[in-house]
C-alpha positions in Angstrom: 42.0 -7.9 -7.0 44.2 -5.5 -4.9 42.8 -4.0 -1.7 45.5 -1.3 -1.8 44.4 -0.3 -5.3 40.7 -0.2 -4.4 41.5 1.8 -1.2 43.4 4.2 -3.3 40.5 4.6 -5.7 38.1 5.3 -2.8 40.3 8.1 -1.5 40.3 10.0 -4.7 38.4 13.3 -4.6 36.8 15.6 -7.1 35.5 12.9 -9.4 31.9 12.5 -10.6 30.1 9.4 -9.0 30.1 7.4 -12.2 33.7 8.3 -13.0 34.8 7.2 -9.5 32.9 3.9 -9.9 34.8 3.2 -13.2 38.1 4.0 -11.4 37.1 1.6 -8.5 36.3 -1.2 -10.9 39.6 -0.7 -12.7 41.4 -0.9 -9.4 39.4 -4.0 -8.5 40.7 -5.7 -11.7 44.3 -4.6 -11.0 46.9 -7.3 -10.4 50.1 -6.2 -8.6 52.1 -8.7 -10.7 50.5 -8.4 -14.1 48.8 -5.0 -14.2 45.2 -4.0 -15.2 43.8 -5.0 -18.5 40.1 -5.9 -18.3 38.0 -5.9 -21.4 35.6 -3.1 -22.1 32.7 -5.5 -22.0 33.6 -6.6 -18.6 34.1 -3.0 -17.3 30.8 -1.9 -18.8 29.0 -4.8 -17.2 30.6 -4.2 -13.8 29.8 -0.4 -13.9 26.3 -1.0 -15.5 26.9 1.6 -18.2 27.3 1.4 -22.0 30.7 1.1 -23.6 30.6 4.6 -25.1 29.8 6.1 -21.6 32.6 3.9 -20.2 35.1 5.4 -22.6 34.0 8.9 -21.9 34.7 8.4 -18.1 38.0 6.7 -18.8 38.9 9.7 -20.9 38.1 11.9 -17.9 40.3 9.8 -15.7 43.1 10.0 -18.2 42.7 13.7 -18.4 43.0 13.9 -14.6 46.3 11.9 -14.9 44.9 9.1 -12.8 45.7 6.5 -15.4 47.1 6.0 -18.9 45.7 3.7 -21.6 48.1 1.5 -23.6 46.7 -0.3 -26.6 47.8 -3.9 -27.3 47.7 -5.9 -30.5 48.0 -9.6 -30.9 51.3 -10.2 -32.8 49.9 -13.2 -34.7 46.3 -12.3 -35.5 46.9 -8.6 -35.5 43.7 -8.2 -33.5 43.3 -5.7 -30.8 43.7 -7.1 -27.3 42.1 -5.6 -24.1 43.7 -2.2 -23.4 46.4 -2.1 -20.6 45.5 0.5 -18.0 48.5 1.9 -16.1 47.3 3.5 -12.9 49.2 6.5 -11.5 50.4 4.7 -8.4 52.3 2.1 -10.5 56.1 2.6 -10.8 57.2 4.5 -13.9 53.8 6.0 -14.5 53.8 8.9 -16.9 50.5 10.7 -17.8 49.2 10.8 -21.3 50.2 13.8 -23.3 48.9 15.4 -26.5 45.9 14.8 -28.6 44.4 11.3 -28.9 45.3 9.0 -31.7 43.0 9.1 -34.7 43.0 5.3 -34.9 42.4 4.3 -31.3 41.1 7.6 -29.7 43.7 7.7 -26.9 47.4 7.6 -26.1 50.3 10.2 -25.8 52.2 11.7 -28.7 55.0 9.1 -28.6 52.5 6.2 -28.7 50.6 8.0 -31.4 53.6 8.3 -33.6 54.9 4.7 -32.9 52.5 2.6 -30.8 55.1 -0.2 -30.4 56.4 1.7 -27.4 53.3 0.4 -25.6 54.8 -3.0 -25.4 58.3 -2.1 -24.8 59.5 -2.5 -28.4 62.3 -0.3 -29.7 61.3 1.4 -32.9 64.9 2.2 -33.9 65.7 -1.5 -34.2 62.9 -2.1 -36.8 62.8 -1.3 -40.5 60.6 1.6 -41.4 58.0 -0.5 -43.2 57.9 -3.6 -40.9 55.5 -3.7 -38.0 56.6 -4.2 -34.5 56.5 -7.9 -33.6 55.0 -7.3 -30.2 52.3 -4.8 -31.0 51.8 -5.2 -34.8 52.2 -1.4 -35.4 54.8 0.2 -37.6 55.9 3.5 -39.0 54.3 2.6 -42.3 51.2 4.8 -42.9 49.2 1.8 -44.2 47.1 0.6 -41.2 47.2 -3.1 -40.2 43.4 -3.5 -40.7 43.5 -2.2 -44.3 40.8 0.4 -43.5 41.1 4.1 -44.1 43.4 5.7 -41.4 41.4 8.9 -41.3 39.1 9.3 -38.3 35.3 9.0 -38.6 33.8 12.4 -39.5 31.0 11.7 -37.0 33.1 10.7 -34.0 36.0 13.1 -34.7 39.3 11.8 -33.5 37.9 8.7 -31.7 36.7 5.4 -33.2 34.4 5.0 -30.2 30.9 6.2 -30.8 29.7 9.3 -28.9 27.9 8.5 -25.7 24.2 8.8 -25.5 22.8 12.1 -24.4 20.0 10.3 -22.6 21.7 7.5 -20.6 18.5 6.2 -19.1 16.1 4.8 -21.7 12.9 4.2 -19.8 9.2 4.7 -20.7 7.9 8.0 -19.4 4.2 7.1 -19.5 4.0 5.5 -16.1 6.0 8.3 -14.1 4.0 11.0 -15.9 0.7 9.2 -15.2 1.6 8.8 -11.5 2.6 12.5 -11.3 -0.7 13.5 -12.9 -2.6 11.3 -10.5 -0.8 12.8 -7.6 -1.5 16.3 -8.8 -5.2 15.5 -9.3 -5.4 14.0 -5.7 -3.7 17.1 -4.3 -6.1 19.4 -6.1 -9.1 17.4 -4.9 -7.8 17.6 -1.3 -7.3 21.4 -1.7 -11.0 21.7 -2.6 -12.0 19.7 0.4 -9.7 21.8 2.7 -11.3 25.0 1.4 -14.8 23.5 2.0 -13.7 22.6 5.5 -12.5 26.2 6.2 -15.8 27.6 4.9 -17.8 25.2 7.2 -15.7 26.4 10.2 -16.6 30.0 9.4 -13.5 31.3 7.7 -14.2 33.8 4.9 -12.9 32.9 1.5 -10.4 35.7 1.2 -9.7 36.2 4.9 -6.2 35.7 6.4 -6.1 32.4 8.1 -4.6 32.0 11.6 -1.0 30.6 11.7 -2.2 27.2 12.8 -4.3 26.8 9.7 -1.6 27.8 7.3 0.9 25.6 5.4 1.4 21.8 5.1 1.2 21.0 8.9 -2.5 21.9 9.1 -3.2 19.8 6.0 -1.2 16.9 7.4 -3.2 17.1 10.6 -6.5 17.1 8.7 -5.3 14.1 6.7 -4.8 12.2 10.0 -8.6 12.4 10.6 -9.1 10.5 7.4 -6.1 8.0 7.6 -5.9 7.4 11.3 -9.4 8.0 12.7 -11.2 6.7 9.7 -13.6 9.6 9.1 -14.8 10.4 5.6 -14.5 13.9 4.2 -18.3 14.3 4.3 -18.3 13.3 7.9 -15.5 15.8 8.8 -17.6 18.6 7.2 -20.7 17.5 9.2 -18.7 17.5 12.5 -17.2 20.9 11.6 -20.7 22.3 11.1 -21.9 20.8 14.4 -19.1 22.5 16.3 -20.2 25.9 15.1 -23.5 25.5 17.0 -21.7 25.6 20.4 -18.6 27.6 19.3 -19.5 30.7 17.3 -15.8 31.6 16.7 -13.7 29.4 14.3 -11.2 27.2 16.0 -7.6 28.4 16.2 -6.2 25.3 14.6 -7.0 21.7 13.6 -5.9 20.5 17.0 -8.9 22.2 18.6 -11.2 19.8 16.6 -9.4 16.6 17.5 -11.8 15.8 20.4 -14.8 16.4 18.3 -13.5 14.2 15.5 -12.5 11.4 17.8 -16.0 11.4 19.4 -17.6 11.4 16.0 -15.5 8.4 15.0 -16.5 6.6 18.3 -20.2 7.3 17.7 -19.9 6.1 14.1 -18.2 2.9 15.3 -20.8 2.2 17.9 -23.6 2.8 15.4 -21.9 0.5 12.9 -21.6 -2.2 15.6 -25.3 -1.8 16.7 -26.4 -1.9 13.0 -24.4 -5.0 12.4 -25.9 -6.7 15.5 -29.4 -5.7 14.5 -29.0 -7.0 11.0 -27.5 -10.2 12.4 -30.4 -10.7 14.8 -32.9 -10.0 12.0 -31.3 -12.6 9.8 -31.3 -15.1 12.7 -35.0 -14.4 13.4 -35.8 -14.8 9.8 -34.0 -18.2 9.7 -35.9 -19.3 12.9 -39.3 -18.3 11.6 -41.5 -21.2 10.5 -42.3 -21.2 6.8 -45.7 -19.9 5.8 -48.5 -22.4 4.9 -49.6 -22.6 1.3 -53.3 -22.1 0.3 -53.7 -25.9 -0.1 -52.3 -26.5 3.3 -54.6 -23.8 4.9 -57.7 -25.2 3.1 -56.9 -28.8 4.2 -56.3 -27.7 7.8 -59.5 -25.8 8.2 -61.6 -28.4 6.2 -60.5 -31.0 8.8 -61.9 -28.8 11.5 -65.2 -28.2 9.7 -65.7 -31.9 8.9 -64.9 -33.0 12.5 -67.5 -33.0 15.2 -65.4 -30.9 17.7 -66.1 -27.4 18.8 -65.5 -24.8 16.0 -65.4 -21.1 16.9 -67.4 -19.0 14.5 -64.5 -16.5 14.0 -62.0 -19.3 13.2 -62.9 -19.3 9.5 -63.1 -16.2 7.5 -64.4 -15.7 4.0 -61.1 -16.3 2.2 -60.6 -19.6 4.0 -64.2 -20.6 3.2 -63.7 -19.9 -0.4 -60.4 -21.9 -0.5 -62.2 -24.9 0.9 -65.2 -24.6 -1.4 -63.0 -24.2 -4.6 -61.0 -27.3 -3.7 -64.2 -29.3 -2.8 -63.0 -30.1 0.6 -66.3 -29.1 2.3 -69.9 -28.7 1.1 -72.1 -25.6 1.6 -74.5 -27.7 3.7 -71.7 -28.7 6.1 -70.6 -25.1 6.4 -74.1 -24.0 7.3 -74.4 -26.8 9.7 -71.2 -25.7 11.4 -72.4 -22.1 11.5 -70.0 -20.8 8.8 -71.7 -18.3 6.5 
């Protein structure tokens, strides 16, 4: 990592954001002693983009003469090594020139004709058909890999696949659904707002006062719902009530703030009183003694009839008398004797 290199990258102007991110990560991987040669997988991971998109932005940096790509080949296995990126502030930097190489998709004309220049090999000291010992390339037209040297007809002069046209692959169902829900809520609020204006006495096609136009008025009305806690139905009711004392429609929603706040206070007090009443009712219900069953009633009054104490004539009605007779707790003679008919 080189702080001077990353500072240099930050100071560059006129680049797209992603291109500048690629340049910054290249400079972050730059070593003053050994140079810059991160793998494409590492760069793509650092920049959070695909390899094809990475190559596209590196090509833009190369076209802007901010860097030059130098391919490297393992002299033993003949496999391609991570590309060497020469940044323009390095000594001896020369920008890339000419069309890209059909085999590797980048490089200047000299490297394209004899890529062994990339590793400092002198092509004049080599036979025409032998590959360079450093890079593995040679003047021979037969490629090292044995594949056809012609470029891919789909990817033109580059062996790197074309970048995706849609870089972000994400499902659209959720954002679309959220947008549709938001539009539905907005349309529903528009209907409520129109109903409120009608309740306040504004004609349907009349020109509204300035304080009732635009989003500020709608935002103010939304506060009655979100902050004060009034329902839409209650807001309409309060608006109708204000018309009884004020024949002319209010100049703006601020004129109704006092009425809406009072309505919210009354509703809160009513809710508290109702809650207290229900609580007291439940308490009284819990405190009430359980009602006597028919058997218990019959036994209680039969004991009074069979005793010799005073028995008021009105104490036993016909239903109690029948309950005692059915259960055999008293006799008709005893009832007549006690004055119960």
